C-alpha positions as CSV (number, residue, x, y, z in Angstrom):
1,M,15.2,9.7,-15.5
2,A,12.6,7.4,-13.8
3,T,10.7,8.7,-10.8
4,R,12.3,7.7,-7.6
5,V,10.0,6.2,-4.9
6,V,11.0,5.0,-1.5
7,V,8.7,2.7,0.4
8,A,9.2,2.3,4.1
9,G,7.0,-0.5,5.4
10,S,6.3,-4.2,6.1
11,A,7.2,-7.4,4.3
12,N,5.1,-10.5,5.1
13,M,4.7,-14.0,3.7
14,D,1.0,-14.3,2.7
15,L,-0.7,-17.7,3.4
16,V,-3.9,-17.4,1.3
17,G,-6.8,-19.8,1.6
18,L,-9.6,-19.8,-1.0
19,A,-13.1,-20.9,0.1
20,P,-16.8,-20.6,-0.9
21,S,-17.4,-18.2,2.0
22,L,-15.5,-16.6,4.9
23,P,-15.8,-18.5,8.2
24,R,-17.8,-17.0,11.0
25,P,-16.4,-17.1,14.5
26,G,-16.2,-20.8,15.6
27,E,-17.0,-22.1,12.1
28,T,-14.8,-24.3,9.9
29,V,-15.2,-23.9,6.1
30,L,-13.8,-26.4,3.6
31,G,-11.6,-24.5,1.3
32,D,-11.1,-24.6,-2.5
33,D,-7.4,-24.0,-2.7
34,F,-4.3,-22.6,-0.9
35,V,-1.6,-20.2,-2.2
36,M,1.6,-19.0,-0.4
37,T,3.0,-15.8,-1.8
38,P,5.2,-12.9,-0.7
39,G,3.2,-9.9,0.5
40,G,3.0,-7.2,3.2
41,K,1.6,-3.7,2.5
42,G,5.1,-2.2,2.3
43,S,6.6,-4.9,0.1
44,N,3.4,-5.0,-2.1
45,Q,3.5,-1.2,-2.6
46,A,7.2,-1.3,-3.4
47,I,6.6,-4.0,-6.0
48,A,3.6,-2.1,-7.4
49,A,5.6,1.1,-7.8
50,A,8.5,-0.7,-9.5
51,L,6.2,-2.6,-11.9
52,A,4.5,0.7,-12.6
53,G,7.8,2.2,-13.8
54,A,9.5,3.9,-10.8
55,G,13.0,3.4,-9.6
56,T,12.0,2.0,-6.2
57,T,13.8,1.4,-2.9
58,F,12.3,-0.7,-0.1
59,L,13.2,0.1,3.5
60,G,12.1,-2.6,6.0
61,A,13.0,-5.8,7.9
62,I,12.8,-9.4,7.0
63,G,13.4,-12.5,9.2
64,S,16.4,-14.9,9.1
65,D,14.0,-17.7,8.2
66,A,13.2,-19.2,4.7
67,F,10.3,-16.8,4.3
68,G,12.8,-13.9,4.6
69,V,14.9,-15.3,1.8
70,T,11.8,-15.6,-0.4
71,L,10.6,-12.1,0.4
72,N,13.9,-10.5,-0.5
73,A,14.1,-12.5,-3.7
74,R,10.6,-11.5,-4.7
75,L,11.4,-7.8,-4.2
76,A,14.6,-8.0,-6.2
77,A,13.0,-9.9,-9.0
78,A,10.4,-7.1,-9.4
79,G,13.2,-4.6,-9.8
80,V,13.1,-3.2,-6.3
81,D,16.4,-2.0,-4.8
82,V,16.8,-4.2,-1.6
83,D,20.3,-3.0,-0.7
84,L,19.1,-1.4,2.5
85,V,16.7,-4.1,3.6
86,R,17.5,-5.3,7.1
87,T,17.6,-9.0,8.2
88,S,16.5,-9.6,11.8
89,Y,17.1,-12.9,13.6
90,G,13.9,-14.8,14.0
91,S,10.7,-15.1,12.0
92,S,9.5,-12.9,9.1
93,G,6.1,-11.3,9.1
94,V,3.2,-13.6,8.2
95,A,-0.3,-12.8,7.0
96,V,-3.1,-15.4,7.1
97,I,-5.6,-14.4,4.4
98,M,-9.0,-16.0,3.6
99,V,-10.7,-15.1,0.3
100,D,-14.2,-16.1,-0.7
101,R,-15.6,-16.7,-4.2
102,A,-16.9,-13.1,-4.4
103,G,-13.3,-11.9,-3.9
104,E,-13.8,-10.5,-0.4
105,N,-11.1,-11.2,2.2
106,S,-10.3,-11.4,5.9
107,I,-6.7,-10.9,7.0
108,L,-4.7,-11.6,10.2
109,V,-1.1,-10.2,10.3
110,S,1.7,-11.4,12.7
111,P,4.4,-8.7,12.4
112,G,7.5,-10.8,13.1
113,A,10.6,-9.0,11.9
114,N,8.6,-5.9,11.0
115,R,8.6,-5.0,14.7
116,T,12.4,-4.7,14.6
117,F,12.4,-1.9,11.9
118,V,13.2,1.0,14.3
119,D,15.8,3.8,14.5
120,L,16.4,4.8,10.9
121,T,20.1,4.7,9.8
122,A,21.9,7.5,8.0
123,D,21.7,5.5,4.7
124,E,18.0,5.0,5.1
125,T,17.4,8.7,5.8
126,A,19.6,9.7,2.8
127,A,17.6,7.4,0.5
128,I,14.4,9.0,1.6
129,A,15.7,12.5,1.1
130,A,16.9,11.7,-2.4
131,A,13.5,10.3,-3.5
132,D,10.7,12.1,-5.3
133,V,8.1,10.4,-3.2
134,L,8.1,8.6,0.1
135,L,5.3,6.1,0.7
136,C,4.5,4.8,4.2
137,Q,1.9,2.5,5.8
138,Q,1.1,1.3,9.3
139,E,2.3,-2.3,9.6
140,I,5.6,-1.2,11.1
141,P,6.3,0.6,14.4
142,M,4.6,4.0,14.3
143,A,7.7,5.8,15.6
144,T,9.5,4.6,12.4
145,V,6.7,5.9,10.3
146,L,7.0,9.3,12.0
147,A,10.7,9.3,11.6
148,A,10.5,8.4,7.9
149,L,7.9,11.1,7.2
150,R,10.0,13.7,9.0
151,A,13.0,12.7,6.9
152,G,11.0,13.1,3.8
153,R,9.7,16.5,4.8
154,A,13.2,17.6,5.7
155,G,14.6,16.4,2.4
156,G,11.9,18.1,0.3
157,T,10.4,14.6,-0.7
158,R,6.6,14.4,-1.3
159,T,5.2,12.2,1.5
160,I,2.2,9.8,1.2
161,L,0.7,8.0,4.2
162,N,-1.5,5.0,3.5
163,A,-3.0,4.9,7.0
164,A,-3.6,1.1,7.0
165,P,-4.2,-0.8,9.1
166,A,-6.1,1.7,11.3
167,R,-4.0,2.6,14.4
168,V,-3.6,5.3,16.9
169,L,-1.3,8.0,15.4
170,P,1.5,9.6,17.3
171,P,1.1,13.4,17.9
172,G,2.5,15.4,15.0
173,L,2.5,12.6,12.5
174,L,-0.1,14.0,10.2
175,D,1.7,17.3,10.1
176,E,4.4,15.5,8.0
177,V,2.0,14.1,5.4
178,D,1.4,15.7,2.0
179,L,-1.2,13.2,0.8
180,L,-3.3,10.9,3.0
181,V,-4.8,7.7,1.5
182,V,-7.5,6.0,3.6
183,N,-10.6,3.9,3.2
184,E,-13.7,4.7,5.2
185,T,-12.8,2.6,8.2
186,E,-9.4,4.2,8.4
187,A,-11.0,7.7,8.0
188,R,-13.2,7.0,11.0
189,A,-10.2,5.9,13.1
190,I,-8.3,9.1,12.3
191,T,-11.1,11.5,12.8
192,G,-13.0,9.8,15.6
193,R,-16.2,10.4,13.7
194,A,-18.8,7.7,12.9
195,E,-19.4,9.4,9.5
196,P,-16.2,11.4,8.6
197,D,-16.5,14.0,5.9
198,M,-13.7,15.3,3.8
199,A,-13.6,18.6,5.7
200,S,-12.7,16.8,8.9
201,L,-9.8,15.0,7.1
202,L,-8.6,18.2,5.5
203,A,-8.4,19.8,8.9
204,L,-5.5,17.3,9.5
205,V,-3.8,17.0,6.1
206,P,-3.6,19.2,2.9
207,R,-4.8,16.4,0.5
208,V,-6.9,13.3,0.9
209,V,-7.7,10.3,-1.2
210,L,-10.6,8.3,0.2
211,T,-10.8,4.9,-1.5
212,L,-14.3,3.5,-2.0
213,S,-13.6,-0.1,-3.0
214,G,-15.7,-0.9,-6.2
215,N,-17.0,2.7,-6.3
216,G,-13.6,4.2,-7.1
217,S,-12.0,7.0,-5.1
218,R,-12.7,10.5,-3.9
219,Y,-10.1,13.3,-3.8
220,A,-10.2,16.5,-1.9
221,D,-7.7,19.2,-1.0
222,R,-7.5,22.5,0.8
223,D,-7.7,24.4,-2.5
224,G,-11.3,23.4,-2.8
225,A,-11.2,20.3,-5.0
226,D,-13.6,17.5,-4.1
227,V,-13.9,15.0,-7.0
228,H,-15.2,11.5,-7.3
229,V,-13.0,9.4,-9.6
230,P,-15.0,6.3,-10.7
231,A,-13.6,2.8,-10.7
232,F,-13.0,0.7,-13.8
233,R,-15.3,-2.2,-14.5
234,V,-13.5,-5.6,-14.5
235,E,-14.3,-9.1,-13.4
236,V,-13.1,-9.5,-9.8
237,A,-11.2,-12.6,-8.7
238,D,-9.5,-11.3,-5.5
239,T,-9.4,-7.9,-3.9
240,T,-6.4,-8.7,-1.5
241,A,-3.7,-6.5,-3.0
242,A,-5.9,-4.0,-4.9
243,G,-5.3,-1.2,-2.4
244,D,-1.6,-1.7,-2.6
245,A,-1.6,-1.7,-6.4
246,F,-3.6,1.6,-6.2
247,T,-1.3,3.3,-3.7
248,G,1.9,2.2,-5.3
249,A,0.7,3.4,-8.7
250,L,-0.5,6.6,-7.2
251,A,2.9,7.4,-5.8
252,V,4.5,6.8,-9.2
253,A,1.9,8.9,-11.1
254,W,2.2,11.8,-8.7
255,G,6.0,11.5,-8.8
256,E,5.9,11.7,-12.6
257,G,4.2,15.1,-12.3
258,R,0.7,14.1,-13.2
259,D,-2.3,16.1,-12.0
260,L,-3.6,14.3,-8.9
261,I,-7.0,13.6,-10.4
262,E,-5.4,12.0,-13.4
263,A,-2.9,10.2,-11.1
264,I,-5.9,8.8,-9.1
265,R,-7.6,7.6,-12.3
266,W,-4.4,5.9,-13.3
267,A,-4.1,4.3,-9.8
268,N,-7.7,3.1,-10.2
269,A,-6.7,1.4,-13.4
270,A,-3.9,-0.3,-11.4
271,G,-6.3,-1.5,-8.8
272,A,-8.7,-2.8,-11.5
273,A,-5.8,-4.7,-13.2
274,C,-4.9,-6.3,-9.8
275,V,-8.3,-7.7,-8.8
276,R,-8.5,-9.8,-12.0
277,R,-5.9,-12.2,-10.4
278,V,-5.8,-14.2,-7.2
279,G,-2.9,-13.3,-4.8
280,A,-0.9,-10.4,-3.5
281,S,2.4,-9.5,-5.0
282,N,1.9,-12.0,-7.8
283,A,-1.3,-10.1,-8.8
284,L,0.3,-6.7,-9.0
285,P,0.1,-5.3,-12.6
286,A,2.9,-4.2,-14.9
287,R,2.8,-0.7,-16.4
288,G,1.5,-2.0,-19.7
289,D,-1.5,-3.6,-18.0
290,I,-2.3,-0.4,-16.1
291,E,-2.0,1.7,-19.3
292,E,-4.3,-0.7,-21.2
293,I,-7.2,-0.3,-18.7
294,F,-6.5,3.4,-18.3
295,R,-6.8,4.0,-22.1
296,T,-9.5,1.5,-23.0
297,G,-11.3,0.5,-19.8
298,E,-14.9,1.4,-18.9
299,S,-15.6,3.3,-15.7
300,S,-18.4,2.3,-13.4
């Protein structure tokens, strides 16, 4: 039976502009191209988990506009269960993304319908309790993140929080987290330290994955593990959805029972497969692409 992953999070339409360089404040840059594609951290991670082989359910809200129709269709086409997705009157979430020729990006998110994803229903709570892994992010109301994590903990579901984007966390939220996934900026926001160490994060949660962009990932836990897991070497086209590919694949691998170090290496392979393509959800890799890099790829 496939691993069951529930993703509670955002769905956005991504408006992606490609340019030689990212504009500075007040500057206009002539772009190379434009792409419109479904995205949002929650939706992306749900699609990533489904493509990586999990039976995946998405919990979230889309708008009643044309973007909402497209977002729902993209999730369903990737094999994600959308039966519990809410439709809110008004606009869907939108992300305006700029990508330069080196693959670096700058992102502005307008939440739209994602703001309305509040007060979990009985069906949503039951779906979380029945899953092997619950994966949350921070582009939806934080009260909903807390409620979902509590439902996961109460149901015996492993809980993962990808604490992105960096936000102020409600009291008690980290008590419900089994595995925290953060980059260095998010780690600083959580700990309040200019140079956070793994010990300061482990004082808050039992397990931490610190993502290090092209340098791979670092894993630590309260049992004494502290391991650097190198990235795989690939040609980078766009880093936009790499973190979502990584986190979705990590949820699948951990749910399948892999040792977390191996799960992180497999997730690194997913991130590497993703950055070879431009876009968000359309760049997320299938399980076969992940396995190919995992088995044959070269680590940096």
